[in-house]
PyMOL CGO cylinders between C-alpha atoms (Angstrom):
from pymol import cmd
from pymol.cgo import CYLINDER

trace = [
    CYLINDER, 0.04, -0.12, 0.25, 1.39, 3.57, -0.94, 0.3, 1, 1, 1, 1, 1, 1,
    CYLINDER, 1.39, 3.57, -0.94, 1.90, 5.60, 1.90, 0.3, 1, 1, 1, 1, 1, 1,
    CYLINDER, 1.90, 5.60, 1.90, 0.65, 8.79, 1.79, 0.3, 1, 1, 1, 1, 1, 1,
    CYLINDER, 0.65, 8.79, 1.79, 3.45, 11.45, 3.02, 0.3, 1, 1, 1, 1, 1, 1,
    CYLINDER, 3.45, 11.45, 3.02, 2.32, 14.65, 1.99, 0.3, 1, 1, 1, 1, 1, 1,
    CYLINDER, 2.32, 14.65, 1.99, 2.16, 16.33, 4.94, 0.3, 1, 1, 1, 1, 1, 1,
    CYLINDER, 2.16, 16.33, 4.94, 5.95, 15.83, 5.63, 0.3, 1, 1, 1, 1, 1, 1,
    CYLINDER, 5.95, 15.83, 5.63, 8.59, 18.34, 5.76, 0.3, 1, 1, 1, 1, 1, 1,
    CYLINDER, 8.59, 18.34, 5.76, 11.19, 16.71, 8.27, 0.3, 1, 1, 1, 1, 1, 1,
    CYLINDER, 11.19, 16.71, 8.27, 12.46, 13.07, 7.60, 0.3, 1, 1, 1, 1, 1, 1,
    CYLINDER, 12.46, 13.07, 7.60, 14.14, 11.80, 10.63, 0.3, 1, 1, 1, 1, 1, 1,
    CYLINDER, 14.14, 11.80, 10.63, 15.78, 8.56, 10.72, 0.3, 1, 1, 1, 1, 1, 1,
    CYLINDER, 15.78, 8.56, 10.72, 17.20, 5.87, 13.31, 0.3, 1, 1, 1, 1, 1, 1,
    CYLINDER, 17.20, 5.87, 13.31, 20.29, 5.12, 12.22, 0.3, 1, 1, 1, 1, 1, 1,
    CYLINDER, 20.29, 5.12, 12.22, 21.46, 1.23, 13.15, 0.3, 1, 1, 1, 1, 1, 1,
    CYLINDER, 21.46, 1.23, 13.15, 19.61, -1.29, 11.45, 0.3, 1, 1, 1, 1, 1, 1,
    CYLINDER, 19.61, -1.29, 11.45, 17.75, 1.39, 9.95, 0.3, 1, 1, 1, 1, 1, 1,
    CYLINDER, 17.75, 1.39, 9.95, 19.59, 2.85, 7.18, 0.3, 1, 1, 1, 1, 1, 1,
    CYLINDER, 19.59, 2.85, 7.18, 21.33, -0.53, 6.87, 0.3, 1, 1, 1, 1, 1, 1,
    CYLINDER, 21.33, -0.53, 6.87, 19.72, -3.97, 7.02, 0.3, 1, 1, 1, 1, 1, 1,
    CYLINDER, 19.72, -3.97, 7.02, 20.01, -5.55, 10.29, 0.3, 1, 1, 1, 1, 1, 1,
    CYLINDER, 20.01, -5.55, 10.29, 20.46, -8.61, 8.35, 0.3, 1, 1, 1, 1, 1, 1,
    CYLINDER, 20.46, -8.61, 8.35, 24.41, -7.85, 8.07, 0.3, 1, 1, 1, 1, 1, 1,
    CYLINDER, 24.41, -7.85, 8.07, 25.25, -8.35, 11.23, 0.3, 1, 1, 1, 1, 1, 1,
    CYLINDER, 25.25, -8.35, 11.23, 26.98, -5.10, 11.76, 0.3, 1, 1, 1, 1, 1, 1,
    CYLINDER, 26.98, -5.10, 11.76, 25.30, -4.49, 15.11, 0.3, 1, 1, 1, 1, 1, 1,
    CYLINDER, 25.30, -4.49, 15.11, 26.39, -8.10, 16.38, 0.3, 1, 1, 1, 1, 1, 1,
    CYLINDER, 26.39, -8.10, 16.38, 30.15, -6.61, 16.02, 0.3, 1, 1, 1, 1, 1, 1,
    CYLINDER, 30.15, -6.61, 16.02, 29.29, -3.54, 18.35, 0.3, 1, 1, 1, 1, 1, 1,
    CYLINDER, 29.29, -3.54, 18.35, 27.30, -5.85, 20.86, 0.3, 1, 1, 1, 1, 1, 1,
    CYLINDER, 27.30, -5.85, 20.86, 30.02, -8.27, 20.97, 0.3, 1, 1, 1, 1, 1, 1,
    CYLINDER, 30.02, -8.27, 20.97, 32.11, -5.43, 21.80, 0.3, 1, 1, 1, 1, 1, 1,
    CYLINDER, 32.11, -5.43, 21.80, 29.84, -4.26, 24.51, 0.3, 1, 1, 1, 1, 1, 1,
    CYLINDER, 29.84, -4.26, 24.51, 30.20, -7.50, 26.28, 0.3, 1, 1, 1, 1, 1, 1,
    CYLINDER, 30.20, -7.50, 26.28, 34.03, -7.21, 26.13, 0.3, 1, 1, 1, 1, 1, 1,
    CYLINDER, 34.03, -7.21, 26.13, 33.66, -4.00, 27.77, 0.3, 1, 1, 1, 1, 1, 1,
    CYLINDER, 33.66, -4.00, 27.77, 30.83, -5.28, 30.73, 0.3, 1, 1, 1, 1, 1, 1,
    CYLINDER, 30.83, -5.28, 30.73, 33.60, -8.43, 31.32, 0.3, 1, 1, 1, 1, 1, 1,
    CYLINDER, 33.60, -8.43, 31.32, 36.13, -5.81, 32.05, 0.3, 1, 1, 1, 1, 1, 1,
    CYLINDER, 36.13, -5.81, 32.05, 33.31, -3.53, 33.74, 0.3, 1, 1, 1, 1, 1, 1,
    CYLINDER, 33.31, -3.53, 33.74, 32.15, -6.41, 36.36, 0.3, 1, 1, 1, 1, 1, 1,
    CYLINDER, 32.15, -6.41, 36.36, 35.00, -8.89, 36.25, 0.3, 1, 1, 1, 1, 1, 1,
    CYLINDER, 35.00, -8.89, 36.25, 32.20, -11.32, 35.26, 0.3, 1, 1, 1, 1, 1, 1,
    CYLINDER, 32.20, -11.32, 35.26, 32.39, -14.48, 33.59, 0.3, 1, 1, 1, 1, 1, 1,
    CYLINDER, 32.39, -14.48, 33.59, 31.08, -13.76, 29.98, 0.3, 1, 1, 1, 1, 1, 1,
    CYLINDER, 31.08, -13.76, 29.98, 27.77, -14.93, 29.99, 0.3, 1, 1, 1, 1, 1, 1,
    CYLINDER, 27.77, -14.93, 29.99, 27.17, -13.37, 33.04, 0.3, 1, 1, 1, 1, 1, 1,
    CYLINDER, 27.17, -13.37, 33.04, 28.56, -10.13, 31.92, 0.3, 1, 1, 1, 1, 1, 1,
    CYLINDER, 28.56, -10.13, 31.92, 25.74, -10.45, 28.72, 0.3, 1, 1, 1, 1, 1, 1,
    CYLINDER, 25.74, -10.45, 28.72, 22.66, -10.93, 30.95, 0.3, 1, 1, 1, 1, 1, 1,
    CYLINDER, 22.66, -10.93, 30.95, 23.52, -7.79, 32.69, 0.3, 1, 1, 1, 1, 1, 1,
    CYLINDER, 23.52, -7.79, 32.69, 24.46, -5.83, 29.50, 0.3, 1, 1, 1, 1, 1, 1,
    CYLINDER, 24.46, -5.83, 29.50, 20.78, -7.01, 28.19, 0.3, 1, 1, 1, 1, 1, 1,
    CYLINDER, 20.78, -7.01, 28.19, 19.24, -5.99, 31.59, 0.3, 1, 1, 1, 1, 1, 1,
    CYLINDER, 19.24, -5.99, 31.59, 20.78, -2.64, 31.12, 0.3, 1, 1, 1, 1, 1, 1,
    CYLINDER, 20.78, -2.64, 31.12, 19.58, -2.01, 27.85, 0.3, 1, 1, 1, 1, 1, 1,
    CYLINDER, 19.58, -2.01, 27.85, 16.14, -2.89, 28.77, 0.3, 1, 1, 1, 1, 1, 1,
    CYLINDER, 16.14, -2.89, 28.77, 16.28, -1.14, 31.93, 0.3, 1, 1, 1, 1, 1, 1,
    CYLINDER, 16.28, -1.14, 31.93, 18.32, 2.29, 30.68, 0.3, 1, 1, 1, 1, 1, 1,
    CYLINDER, 18.32, 2.29, 30.68, 17.78, 2.13, 27.15, 0.3, 1, 1, 1, 1, 1, 1,
    CYLINDER, 17.78, 2.13, 27.15, 21.15, 1.39, 26.28, 0.3, 1, 1, 1, 1, 1, 1,
    CYLINDER, 21.15, 1.39, 26.28, 24.26, -0.47, 28.14, 0.3, 1, 1, 1, 1, 1, 1,
    CYLINDER, 24.26, -0.47, 28.14, 25.79, 2.76, 28.41, 0.3, 1, 1, 1, 1, 1, 1,
    CYLINDER, 25.79, 2.76, 28.41, 23.39, 4.38, 30.14, 0.3, 1, 1, 1, 1, 1, 1,
    CYLINDER, 23.39, 4.38, 30.14, 23.31, 1.43, 32.51, 0.3, 1, 1, 1, 1, 1, 1,
    CYLINDER, 23.31, 1.43, 32.51, 27.22, 1.13, 32.83, 0.3, 1, 1, 1, 1, 1, 1,
    CYLINDER, 27.22, 1.13, 32.83, 27.22, 4.78, 33.79, 0.3, 1, 1, 1, 1, 1, 1,
    CYLINDER, 27.22, 4.78, 33.79, 23.99, 4.73, 36.73, 0.3, 1, 1, 1, 1, 1, 1,
    CYLINDER, 23.99, 4.73, 36.73, 25.86, 1.48, 37.98, 0.3, 1, 1, 1, 1, 1, 1,
    CYLINDER, 25.86, 1.48, 37.98, 29.27, 1.45, 37.57, 0.3, 1, 1, 1, 1, 1, 1,
    CYLINDER, 29.27, 1.45, 37.57, 30.51, 5.12, 37.13, 0.3, 1, 1, 1, 1, 1, 1,
    CYLINDER, 30.51, 5.12, 37.13, 31.75, 4.28, 33.41, 0.3, 1, 1, 1, 1, 1, 1,
    CYLINDER, 31.75, 4.28, 33.41, 33.05, 7.36, 31.15, 0.3, 1, 1, 1, 1, 1, 1,
    CYLINDER, 33.05, 7.36, 31.15, 30.73, 7.01, 28.02, 0.3, 1, 1, 1, 1, 1, 1,
    CYLINDER, 30.73, 7.01, 28.02, 33.76, 8.41, 26.03, 0.3, 1, 1, 1, 1, 1, 1,
    CYLINDER, 33.76, 8.41, 26.03, 35.69, 5.64, 26.68, 0.3, 1, 1, 1, 1, 1, 1,
    CYLINDER, 35.69, 5.64, 26.68, 33.22, 2.94, 25.98, 0.3, 1, 1, 1, 1, 1, 1,
    CYLINDER, 33.22, 2.94, 25.98, 31.77, 4.86, 23.27, 0.3, 1, 1, 1, 1, 1, 1,
    CYLINDER, 31.77, 4.86, 23.27, 35.36, 4.54, 21.22, 0.3, 1, 1, 1, 1, 1, 1,
    CYLINDER, 35.36, 4.54, 21.22, 36.14, 0.81, 22.66, 0.3, 1, 1, 1, 1, 1, 1,
    CYLINDER, 36.14, 0.81, 22.66, 32.52, -0.60, 21.49, 0.3, 1, 1, 1, 1, 1, 1,
    CYLINDER, 32.52, -0.60, 21.49, 32.39, 1.29, 17.60, 0.3, 1, 1, 1, 1, 1, 1,
    CYLINDER, 32.39, 1.29, 17.60, 36.03, -0.09, 16.68, 0.3, 1, 1, 1, 1, 1, 1,
    CYLINDER, 36.03, -0.09, 16.68, 34.93, -2.27, 14.55, 0.3, 1, 1, 1, 1, 1, 1,
    CYLINDER, 34.93, -2.27, 14.55, 35.22, -3.32, 10.92, 0.3, 1, 1, 1, 1, 1, 1,
    CYLINDER, 35.22, -3.32, 10.92, 32.48, -1.98, 8.28, 0.3, 1, 1, 1, 1, 1, 1,
    CYLINDER, 32.48, -1.98, 8.28, 33.20, -4.40, 5.91, 0.3, 1, 1, 1, 1, 1, 1,
    CYLINDER, 33.20, -4.40, 5.91, 29.78, -6.00, 6.22, 0.3, 1, 1, 1, 1, 1, 1,
    CYLINDER, 29.78, -6.00, 6.22, 28.11, -2.90, 5.46, 0.3, 1, 1, 1, 1, 1, 1,
    CYLINDER, 28.11, -2.90, 5.46, 27.10, -2.08, 1.83, 0.3, 1, 1, 1, 1, 1, 1,
    CYLINDER, 27.10, -2.08, 1.83, 26.29, 1.43, 0.47, 0.3, 1, 1, 1, 1, 1, 1,
    CYLINDER, 26.29, 1.43, 0.47, 22.54, 0.83, -1.34, 0.3, 1, 1, 1, 1, 1, 1,
    CYLINDER, 22.54, 0.83, -1.34, 22.40, 3.13, -4.43, 0.3, 1, 1, 1, 1, 1, 1,
    CYLINDER, 22.40, 3.13, -4.43, 18.33, 2.76, -4.47, 0.3, 1, 1, 1, 1, 1, 1,
    CYLINDER, 18.33, 2.76, -4.47, 18.30, 3.97, -0.73, 0.3, 1, 1, 1, 1, 1, 1,
    CYLINDER, 18.30, 3.97, -0.73, 20.92, 6.98, -0.93, 0.3, 1, 1, 1, 1, 1, 1,
    CYLINDER, 20.92, 6.98, -0.93, 18.55, 7.92, -4.18, 0.3, 1, 1, 1, 1, 1, 1,
    CYLINDER, 18.55, 7.92, -4.18, 15.39, 7.47, -2.58, 0.3, 1, 1, 1, 1, 1, 1,
    CYLINDER, 15.39, 7.47, -2.58, 16.91, 9.60, 0.39, 0.3, 1, 1, 1, 1, 1, 1,
    CYLINDER, 16.91, 9.60, 0.39, 17.84, 12.45, -2.32, 0.3, 1, 1, 1, 1, 1, 1,
    CYLINDER, 17.84, 12.45, -2.32, 14.35, 12.43, -3.74, 0.3, 1, 1, 1, 1, 1, 1,
    CYLINDER, 14.35, 12.43, -3.74, 12.70, 13.27, -0.43, 0.3, 1, 1, 1, 1, 1, 1,
    CYLINDER, 12.70, 13.27, -0.43, 11.35, 16.95, -0.08, 0.3, 1, 1, 1, 1, 1, 1,
    CYLINDER, 11.35, 16.95, -0.08, 12.43, 19.16, 3.08, 0.3, 1, 1, 1, 1, 1, 1,
    CYLINDER, 12.43, 19.16, 3.08, 15.11, 18.30, 5.80, 0.3, 1, 1, 1, 1, 1, 1,
    CYLINDER, 15.11, 18.30, 5.80, 16.93, 15.13, 6.75, 0.3, 1, 1, 1, 1, 1, 1,
    CYLINDER, 16.93, 15.13, 6.75, 18.35, 14.25, 10.27, 0.3, 1, 1, 1, 1, 1, 1,
    CYLINDER, 18.35, 14.25, 10.27, 19.63, 11.33, 12.04, 0.3, 1, 1, 1, 1, 1, 1,
    CYLINDER, 19.63, 11.33, 12.04, 18.57, 10.27, 15.70, 0.3, 1, 1, 1, 1, 1, 1,
    CYLINDER, 18.57, 10.27, 15.70, 20.45, 7.98, 16.97, 0.3, 1, 1, 1, 1, 1, 1,
    CYLINDER, 20.45, 7.98, 16.97, 21.57, 6.05, 20.29, 0.3, 1, 1, 1, 1, 1, 1,
    CYLINDER, 21.57, 6.05, 20.29, 24.91, 5.92, 19.13, 0.3, 1, 1, 1, 1, 1, 1,
    CYLINDER, 24.91, 5.92, 19.13, 27.89, 8.34, 19.04, 0.3, 1, 1, 1, 1, 1, 1,
    CYLINDER, 27.89, 8.34, 19.04, 28.46, 11.50, 17.11, 0.3, 1, 1, 1, 1, 1, 1,
    CYLINDER, 28.46, 11.50, 17.11, 31.85, 9.78, 15.73, 0.3, 1, 1, 1, 1, 1, 1,
    CYLINDER, 31.85, 9.78, 15.73, 30.10, 6.08, 14.89, 0.3, 1, 1, 1, 1, 1, 1,
    CYLINDER, 30.10, 6.08, 14.89, 27.29, 8.08, 13.15, 0.3, 1, 1, 1, 1, 1, 1,
    CYLINDER, 27.29, 8.08, 13.15, 29.62, 10.03, 10.83, 0.3, 1, 1, 1, 1, 1, 1,
    CYLINDER, 29.62, 10.03, 10.83, 31.79, 7.16, 10.60, 0.3, 1, 1, 1, 1, 1, 1,
    CYLINDER, 31.79, 7.16, 10.60, 28.77, 5.01, 9.13, 0.3, 1, 1, 1, 1, 1, 1,
    CYLINDER, 28.77, 5.01, 9.13, 26.81, 7.58, 7.18, 0.3, 1, 1, 1, 1, 1, 1,
    CYLINDER, 26.81, 7.58, 7.18, 30.33, 8.82, 5.32, 0.3, 1, 1, 1, 1, 1, 1,
    CYLINDER, 30.33, 8.82, 5.32, 30.55, 4.82, 4.69, 0.3, 1, 1, 1, 1, 1, 1,
    CYLINDER, 30.55, 4.82, 4.69, 26.90, 4.64, 3.09, 0.3, 1, 1, 1, 1, 1, 1,
    CYLINDER, 26.90, 4.64, 3.09, 27.10, 7.52, 1.42, 0.3, 1, 1, 1, 1, 1, 1,
    CYLINDER, 27.10, 7.52, 1.42, 24.66, 9.26, 3.19, 0.3, 1, 1, 1, 1, 1, 1,
    CYLINDER, 24.66, 9.26, 3.19, 26.73, 11.74, 5.29, 0.3, 1, 1, 1, 1, 1, 1,
    CYLINDER, 26.73, 11.74, 5.29, 25.72, 14.58, 2.62, 0.3, 1, 1, 1, 1, 1, 1,
    CYLINDER, 25.72, 14.58, 2.62, 22.17, 14.02, 2.46, 0.3, 1, 1, 1, 1, 1, 1,
    CYLINDER, 22.17, 14.02, 2.46, 21.96, 14.85, 6.52, 0.3, 1, 1, 1, 1, 1, 1,
    CYLINDER, 21.96, 14.85, 6.52, 21.49, 18.00, 7.83, 0.3, 1, 1, 1, 1, 1, 1,
    CYLINDER, 21.49, 18.00, 7.83, 22.56, 17.04, 10.93, 0.3, 1, 1, 1, 1, 1, 1,
    CYLINDER, 22.56, 17.04, 10.93, 23.06, 14.02, 13.43, 0.3, 1, 1, 1, 1, 1, 1,
    CYLINDER, 23.06, 14.02, 13.43, 21.27, 13.92, 16.77, 0.3, 1, 1, 1, 1, 1, 1,
    CYLINDER, 21.27, 13.92, 16.77, 23.52, 11.56, 19.18, 0.3, 1, 1, 1, 1, 1, 1,
    CYLINDER, 23.52, 11.56, 19.18, 23.71, 10.32, 22.39, 0.3, 1, 1, 1, 1, 1, 1,
    CYLINDER, 23.71, 10.32, 22.39, 26.35, 12.95, 23.43, 0.3, 1, 1, 1, 1, 1, 1,
    CYLINDER, 26.35, 12.95, 23.43, 23.67, 15.76, 22.15, 0.3, 1, 1, 1, 1, 1, 1,
    CYLINDER, 23.67, 15.76, 22.15, 21.00, 13.81, 24.14, 0.3, 1, 1, 1, 1, 1, 1,
    CYLINDER, 21.00, 13.81, 24.14, 23.51, 14.13, 27.57, 0.3, 1, 1, 1, 1, 1, 1,
    CYLINDER, 23.51, 14.13, 27.57, 23.18, 10.48, 27.21, 0.3, 1, 1, 1, 1, 1, 1,
    CYLINDER, 23.18, 10.48, 27.21, 20.21, 10.02, 28.05, 0.3, 1, 1, 1, 1, 1, 1,
    CYLINDER, 20.21, 10.02, 28.05, 18.73, 7.41, 25.17, 0.3, 1, 1, 1, 1, 1, 1,
    CYLINDER, 18.73, 7.41, 25.17, 15.82, 7.18, 23.32, 0.3, 1, 1, 1, 1, 1, 1,
    CYLINDER, 15.82, 7.18, 23.32, 12.70, 5.93, 23.97, 0.3, 1, 1, 1, 1, 1, 1,
    CYLINDER, 12.70, 5.93, 23.97, 12.74, 9.09, 27.11, 0.3, 1, 1, 1, 1, 1, 1,
    CYLINDER, 12.74, 9.09, 27.11, 10.65, 11.58, 25.84, 0.3, 1, 1, 1, 1, 1, 1,
    CYLINDER, 10.65, 11.58, 25.84, 12.66, 14.35, 27.53, 0.3, 1, 1, 1, 1, 1, 1,
    CYLINDER, 12.66, 14.35, 27.53, 15.04, 13.41, 24.85, 0.3, 1, 1, 1, 1, 1, 1,
    CYLINDER, 15.04, 13.41, 24.85, 12.50, 13.74, 21.82, 0.3, 1, 1, 1, 1, 1, 1,
    CYLINDER, 12.50, 13.74, 21.82, 11.59, 16.64, 23.14, 0.3, 1, 1, 1, 1, 1, 1,
    CYLINDER, 11.59, 16.64, 23.14, 15.24, 17.97, 23.16, 0.3, 1, 1, 1, 1, 1, 1,
    CYLINDER, 15.24, 17.97, 23.16, 15.48, 16.99, 19.64, 0.3, 1, 1, 1, 1, 1, 1,
    CYLINDER, 15.48, 16.99, 19.64, 12.58, 18.35, 18.88, 0.3, 1, 1, 1, 1, 1, 1,
    CYLINDER, 12.58, 18.35, 18.88, 13.60, 21.93, 20.12, 0.3, 1, 1, 1, 1, 1, 1,
    CYLINDER, 13.60, 21.93, 20.12, 17.16, 22.00, 19.17, 0.3, 1, 1, 1, 1, 1, 1,
    CYLINDER, 17.16, 22.00, 19.17, 15.89, 21.11, 15.30, 0.3, 1, 1, 1, 1, 1, 1,
    CYLINDER, 15.89, 21.11, 15.30, 12.97, 23.52, 15.86, 0.3, 1, 1, 1, 1, 1, 1,
    CYLINDER, 12.97, 23.52, 15.86, 10.64, 20.34, 14.40, 0.3, 1, 1, 1, 1, 1, 1,
    CYLINDER, 10.64, 20.34, 14.40, 6.86, 20.51, 13.97, 0.3, 1, 1, 1, 1, 1, 1,
    CYLINDER, 6.86, 20.51, 13.97, 6.21, 17.15, 14.97, 0.3, 1, 1, 1, 1, 1, 1,
    CYLINDER, 6.21, 17.15, 14.97, 2.89, 16.68, 12.80, 0.3, 1, 1, 1, 1, 1, 1,
    CYLINDER, 2.89, 16.68, 12.80, 5.31, 17.59, 9.72, 0.3, 1, 1, 1, 1, 1, 1,
    CYLINDER, 5.31, 17.59, 9.72, 8.01, 14.55, 10.88, 0.3, 1, 1, 1, 1, 1, 1,
    CYLINDER, 8.01, 14.55, 10.88, 8.40, 11.24, 10.09, 0.3, 1, 1, 1, 1, 1, 1,
    CYLINDER, 8.40, 11.24, 10.09, 10.79, 8.88, 12.40, 0.3, 1, 1, 1, 1, 1, 1,
    CYLINDER, 10.79, 8.88, 12.40, 11.74, 5.88, 10.75, 0.3, 1, 1, 1, 1, 1, 1,
    CYLINDER, 11.74, 5.88, 10.75, 12.99, 3.58, 13.45, 0.3, 1, 1, 1, 1, 1, 1,
    CYLINDER, 12.99, 3.58, 13.45, 14.07, -0.33, 13.71, 0.3, 1, 1, 1, 1, 1, 1,
    CYLINDER, 14.07, -0.33, 13.71, 12.64, -0.17, 17.48, 0.3, 1, 1, 1, 1, 1, 1,
    CYLINDER, 12.64, -0.17, 17.48, 9.44, -0.19, 18.35, 0.3, 1, 1, 1, 1, 1, 1,
    CYLINDER, 9.44, -0.19, 18.35, 9.29, 1.07, 21.79, 0.3, 1, 1, 1, 1, 1, 1,
    CYLINDER, 9.29, 1.07, 21.79, 11.39, 4.06, 20.01, 0.3, 1, 1, 1, 1, 1, 1,
    CYLINDER, 11.39, 4.06, 20.01, 8.52, 5.37, 17.76, 0.3, 1, 1, 1, 1, 1, 1,
    CYLINDER, 8.52, 5.37, 17.76, 6.06, 5.79, 21.05, 0.3, 1, 1, 1, 1, 1, 1,
    CYLINDER, 6.06, 5.79, 21.05, 7.08, 8.76, 22.21, 0.3, 1, 1, 1, 1, 1, 1,
    CYLINDER, 7.08, 8.76, 22.21, 7.31, 10.17, 18.46, 0.3, 1, 1, 1, 1, 1, 1,
    CYLINDER, 7.31, 10.17, 18.46, 4.00, 9.22, 18.15, 0.3, 1, 1, 1, 1, 1, 1,
    CYLINDER, 4.00, 9.22, 18.15, 2.74, 10.63, 20.99, 0.3, 1, 1, 1, 1, 1, 1,
    CYLINDER, 2.74, 10.63, 20.99, 4.21, 13.96, 20.34, 0.3, 1, 1, 1, 1, 1, 1,
    CYLINDER, 4.21, 13.96, 20.34, 2.16, 13.51, 16.93, 0.3, 1, 1, 1, 1, 1, 1,
    CYLINDER, 2.16, 13.51, 16.93, 4.91, 12.35, 14.49, 0.3, 1, 1, 1, 1, 1, 1,
    CYLINDER, 4.91, 12.35, 14.49, 4.26, 9.89, 11.89, 0.3, 1, 1, 1, 1, 1, 1,
    CYLINDER, 4.26, 9.89, 11.89, 5.91, 6.69, 12.84, 0.3, 1, 1, 1, 1, 1, 1,
    CYLINDER, 5.91, 6.69, 12.84, 7.43, 4.14, 10.38, 0.3, 1, 1, 1, 1, 1, 1,
    CYLINDER, 7.43, 4.14, 10.38, 8.78, 0.49, 11.63, 0.3, 1, 1, 1, 1, 1, 1,
    CYLINDER, 8.78, 0.49, 11.63, 11.75, -0.94, 9.83, 0.3, 1, 1, 1, 1, 1, 1,
    CYLINDER, 11.75, -0.94, 9.83, 12.80, -4.08, 9.39, 0.3, 1, 1, 1, 1, 1, 1,
    CYLINDER, 12.80, -4.08, 9.39, 11.87, -8.00, 8.96, 0.3, 1, 1, 1, 1, 1, 1,
    CYLINDER, 11.87, -8.00, 8.96, 9.82, -7.55, 12.10, 0.3, 1, 1, 1, 1, 1, 1,
    CYLINDER, 9.82, -7.55, 12.10, 7.84, -5.08, 11.04, 0.3, 1, 1, 1, 1, 1, 1,
    CYLINDER, 7.84, -5.08, 11.04, 5.23, -6.56, 9.23, 0.3, 1, 1, 1, 1, 1, 1,
    CYLINDER, 5.23, -6.56, 9.23, 4.32, -8.67, 12.86, 0.3, 1, 1, 1, 1, 1, 1,
    CYLINDER, 4.32, -8.67, 12.86, 4.03, -5.37, 14.74, 0.3, 1, 1, 1, 1, 1, 1,
    CYLINDER, 4.03, -5.37, 14.74, 0.21, -4.29, 15.73, 0.3, 1, 1, 1, 1, 1, 1,
    CYLINDER, 0.21, -4.29, 15.73, 1.25, -1.73, 18.09, 0.3, 1, 1, 1, 1, 1, 1,
    CYLINDER, 1.25, -1.73, 18.09, -1.35, 1.07, 17.80, 0.3, 1, 1, 1, 1, 1, 1,
    CYLINDER, -1.35, 1.07, 17.80, 1.36, 3.79, 17.80, 0.3, 1, 1, 1, 1, 1, 1,
    CYLINDER, 1.36, 3.79, 17.80, 3.29, 2.34, 14.40, 0.3, 1, 1, 1, 1, 1, 1,
    CYLINDER, 3.29, 2.34, 14.40, 1.56, 4.11, 11.41, 0.3, 1, 1, 1, 1, 1, 1,
    CYLINDER, 1.56, 4.11, 11.41, 3.67, 2.25, 8.85, 0.3, 1, 1, 1, 1, 1, 1,
    CYLINDER, 3.67, 2.25, 8.85, 5.46, -1.01, 8.35, 0.3, 1, 1, 1, 1, 1, 1,
    CYLINDER, 5.46, -1.01, 8.35, 8.32, -1.83, 5.70, 0.3, 1, 1, 1, 1, 1, 1,
    CYLINDER, 8.32, -1.83, 5.70, 10.77, -4.32, 5.37, 0.3, 1, 1, 1, 1, 1, 1,
    CYLINDER, 10.77, -4.32, 5.37, 12.17, -2.37, 2.65, 0.3, 1, 1, 1, 1, 1, 1,
    CYLINDER, 12.17, -2.37, 2.65, 13.40, 1.39, 3.15, 0.3, 1, 1, 1, 1, 1, 1,
    CYLINDER, 13.40, 1.39, 3.15, 14.16, 2.40, -0.20, 0.3, 1, 1, 1, 1, 1, 1,
    CYLINDER, 14.16, 2.40, -0.20, 11.24, 0.75, -1.68, 0.3, 1, 1, 1, 1, 1, 1,
    CYLINDER, 11.24, 0.75, -1.68, 8.76, 2.39, 0.76, 0.3, 1, 1, 1, 1, 1, 1,
    CYLINDER, 8.76, 2.39, 0.76, 10.30, 5.71, 0.29, 0.3, 1, 1, 1, 1, 1, 1,
    CYLINDER, 10.30, 5.71, 0.29, 10.31, 5.60, -3.50, 0.3, 1, 1, 1, 1, 1, 1,
    CYLINDER, 10.31, 5.60, -3.50, 6.62, 4.58, -3.47, 0.3, 1, 1, 1, 1, 1, 1,
    CYLINDER, 6.62, 4.58, -3.47, 5.27, 6.84, -0.87, 0.3, 1, 1, 1, 1, 1, 1,
    CYLINDER, 5.27, 6.84, -0.87, 3.42, 9.77, -2.07, 0.3, 1, 1, 1, 1, 1, 1,
    CYLINDER, 3.42, 9.77, -2.07, 5.44, 13.11, -0.97, 0.3, 1, 1, 1, 1, 1, 1,
    CYLINDER, 5.44, 13.11, -0.97, 4.96, 16.49, -1.16, 0.3, 1, 1, 1, 1, 1, 1,
    CYLINDER, 4.96, 16.49, -1.16, 5.75, 18.01, -4.39, 0.3, 1, 1, 1, 1, 1, 1,
    CYLINDER, 5.75, 18.01, -4.39, 8.96, 20.18, -4.30, 0.3, 1, 1, 1, 1, 1, 1,
]
cmd.load_cgo(trace, "trace")
C-alpha cells in the first residue's frame, strides 16, 4: 500500500539497523565489543556479563546508560571502544541513497550511537552529505531513546513540527514517544510486518522501496 506522506517536511532517521539492513549483523560486532567491555567492568564471566548487558539495555535504554548509572563508567571510553569495529559487512545501497536524496525537506539522523560512529557509518554508506545534522547520544546528554525528554530535546534543537515529521526506526519502543508528540512513525525491518502496536503508522522491510513508492509533498 502506498503511504501518503505529503504532509511530511522533516525526515528523521534512526541509524543502526534502519539505514542499513539488520541482516548484515553489523550491530552484532558492536554488541560483542559491549560484552567485552562488560566483562572488564564487572569482572564476571562472559555469559553473566552479557546477561547484565541485556538487562541494562532493557532497563536503561542502552548498555551505556546502565554502566554510567551502576559503575560510573566514562561514556567516551565506552563509545570509542565498542564502535571500533570493521564496516566490511556494510554495503552502500544506491537505491536507498537515491530515495533519501529525493525526499523534499530536511533530513536528520537521531541515534543512540555516538557522533563519531554516526559520521563513520553515514560516510561509508554514502549518506552523510544528505543529512542536515546528527542528534546523537552526546547531544542527548547520554539520556537515550525512548526517553521523552530526549525526543523533546531533538524537537527543540531542530525546531521540528512533529505533525510534519516522519520518524523511521527499527525499534518499536522508540516509536511510541514520537507518536505521542504527533510524528508519523515508520517501523523498519524484517520484524515490522508482525507489529500490532497502535502507535506504529507504517511498517516496511524495504526502506528504499517504501520511500520511493510513497506519495510526497511536491517540491
